[in-house]
C-alpha angles and dihedrals in degrees: 000000000000139000114260121158120011110313095341128113135197116250129186122215138171116256113219088211094076110348093254128137111255130186139221141167114251131198114189119212110237091214119108119242131024114336133184122266124224118199107198118192127213122234130265096279098026138093136208095291094062120110092338093141092058089059096039089058091062095038088059090048093052096035092243130155107233135204126186105191129196093221090192096315128252117016097241087076118094091230091050127051094082098309124164089255091056093049090048090053091062093050091052096044094053090049092048093048092050088053094054103035137040102258129175099231091198089063107050113138139188126208138165146140132234105341086008088053087053092052097044088056093043094053090041086068102028096043097028094146093068106055133085090181142355129208115196126184128195090336134184107229101172114040094188092053094044088055090057093044093051097041103083097034120100110229097026104043086096086079092062088054090050091054089049091050091052095045099035096244148000111323092200093057100041124057093206092051090043089059091047090053091052088050088060094045126096089223090072094057111025095098086076092057099064092106091056123083101245122182116194123191135185139175115239091225096049112119086038100045093021141025105263123069114227087239090077090062094039095050091050088053091051091059091054098041131084111263092250091055098051121120112242123243090241092055092047091052091050091053094047094048102033099036086224143095117259113252096245091056097046094095090060097086137093138194113265114177093189089073089065110195090357095093114201111245100171132013130173131167132197124180105315095340130091134183123200123186111194137189099264145065133248095346144118140210110223093190093054093045099049091038090057097051091044087069094052128097127185115261092017129107116257116285111218097183114146119271123233111265097209118104094019113178124185128178143172107258111246113234 
């Protein structure tokens, strides 16, 4: 082990997916006794060194242990992009950290933005027995659909090439690759996460000033929501195209100071799931995300108590 950023260190552990040695950054809570564990995921093109200090700041505030895993690195790699191996890495990491630290296993949380938002939703479904709460920001929920959405757009078409590189070809032209893309997509597994408090967040301008259309987050919410609470295809299309909330939905909002400058435009909850559309693009509010999961406990219904507004930190999510 060695020190890296701030008070974090690098740890090695064995992944049950293939028996290889994998790495993660680790911050150890200085508090005595069993403490919560936050698993924070890097973005689409990132690795474990990315944005770790932003998470560490809030782990210190709440007394959490924190891991920032590599989970096979950038998503253009075959072993990344939501692969079985990447998912297995997280299962192994959580088990390992629980064996070396005092962890409150009723308070293990997942959080991430962009590609980390994708992965947090993916493991919410695939590893649903682990989590007490999940906070997902500007996520990709359907890899095959996102490939098609990125392909014709200058500036973001590179993500389509990343997906093709990870899968071995175009998932919209090959049925086998299309199925592989869906295996790496949260939409395939989110039904299994309905018992977990899941908070999904997206910026109304994302997909225009950013790489992920708001539909990806809204459609993930619809899987988790009761049928009567789902957002209609017409309203989703309006938000994507107009970068605005339809008039008949504009009363569904609330002030939330924990989002800082990312003013809440639309918010709906259903069961253990919540969707928030904020004034912004491809961004996340660390204070709001960590504050949300801090209220959650495994086996309990979602706790939507307000999050403290002090020490808010927002940031555009690195690609």
